[in-house]
Steps between C-alpha positions, in 0.01 A plus 500: 500500500686821390798585720589831651166687475266212586387405843356162604126466439304802366652768722496860375826678556428880512797741481511880493768752399516860629253714309353199311252214539595156354416131539652169406245233428535128560329220305297733283344710773347847470680819597420656829600863580701546819524845669837675459721479808590852604772397754649195676229381736700207642824319442622143468854358501678343199558144617728224382301173487389203302186546288259229411234553242223252506197389300190345658323213316207283592512128558326213676575324828475129429660160573796325337505171315156503343423184309216256410468174681386163359443164676504142378163413661188443294149518631262733676635794698360472856702780666709789385680778698378857503693767317761654733542177697853391588581136459809356674675164502278208577174691433247444228510697168182335381275202565379283214238232572564596872863396478760775574774617267777597741768762475856386567815711463752432225646649185442195284148428373352156576548363146471130576337269762728429793493155661717197578710405196512854350852606397696726737454877449475843659126474486511212744724699732263804507201274574688335791598837630138613505388182666751550783404867550130398515580245773498175304774230484707512815733232354503665161840594355468809274687413184417441130398134543130399552539231762256284690524759778397765253192292404400467869538879547273560200241265637505688828457834317219357279316377813534840660360665182211259460646343179520133405821362647688386188852604605532673163466867415404665172379837372141424588601527868794747516615822336857620563559874513804683638319653795168600646261677250219746503189424295455794260213344303288187545422360155353169618135522586359271771281255327684547176719240328874515477750298293883450490666808355200716561586824689314503834671786688713810442752543785785724598780513749445682834768767421359845424633700212417808298442461124532784259387520136767766435476716191778400261612864484584472872680173487835665578356605840473132605837342566524155661626536854396870535323610814159661486237641725145352488183672633255231595121519567425708802803719462744234630846536342746225452857460353538262208756373252448434127551126446390452141477721190340351198676492167183460287270790433127431532253690290233710675229730370708811579844359402736226616613398853761272662445291809680607813493314833594659836570306822403670822734507802211434741148353469233764452211523741236457233424150369316630194599353164546731199476806729610815323833652615732787397867438439764773511773426243830694484520675165827687566754520774765770535760488770677786682355789303410857594131543539238763592123485556317493166319824585837681519531482114435820301434528126749735342382758249765391252408131552615234735491505881660676788491530881504807713814486716458676833818673622466709815222746449524481121426242225641410161364286218710204410441295177485123557473179311214277617558127539303221676195549722402307808319545831414862426865587424679575175861457406678816397841582354658842429803719557563609861241263656588324820336310784359718768411803286154649558247532222166673492177300515134594531371526856294204620 
């Protein structure tokens, strides 16, 4: 983006000087003649304010934590969840040979069978914690030791789930994930076969986020922690914050992009996945500057820009330097300019 003479988007900034017709084009536009202004039709005040220039880019409203899911069970798939279904602790992710594979919460994958005699470990503790939350094992002490009480709690849980009561748990029965998940894709087909290590589902977290494939040329506009405005489907607007900015450029047909993720401050009304959104990124911020409406600018015959200062019943032309643009205003600097002065603008 060129600074000074360039507005966000593809706006055409038309400016006129006394006795002349001129135009400044943005992003390779075509000149448009503007009638010469014979006199001051209206006025606006020179203000002192912050100017924020923005650029709007497109993205997609999606869910965080997308990943593939495998199970340890082998056999015929007899039930699978629909895409979009939410699976919470204690519920089935899949059924193989009519036996459920249950979701439990935990950060550590179930990498070994858990039963009496297994060595102590954090995987034992997370299993016991889940059993207690699910209402099994009143006498169970939640620690890293698989005790006889743990075995009894497992048997209770297996009976409740319609499983053979072995008192031992393995990856054919349980999958540990950090939290509830949303099924984004069902890869297992009812009636089809599955095997250990075979991906059966694609899941995500329940948190909504906005994903951008941001043009590499615009990477400087995306700063981690920066606040943005997101326009969601249906015209809903939400505040967001950039949480991740990729460091690896990805090749696309029309150039390269970097991945940007934006967390929303509130849940959107729409539940659509991959819904298109528009994100307003701040491209430049100028604080405490003198500014006038863009339409107050005049093209000077000798080059550059000016504004028509209104003083009493008369006017004078003042040369100005043009700075940042934002919100229909433009930063100006020049000799003798001060806040509160009146400048000529076209009538509405």
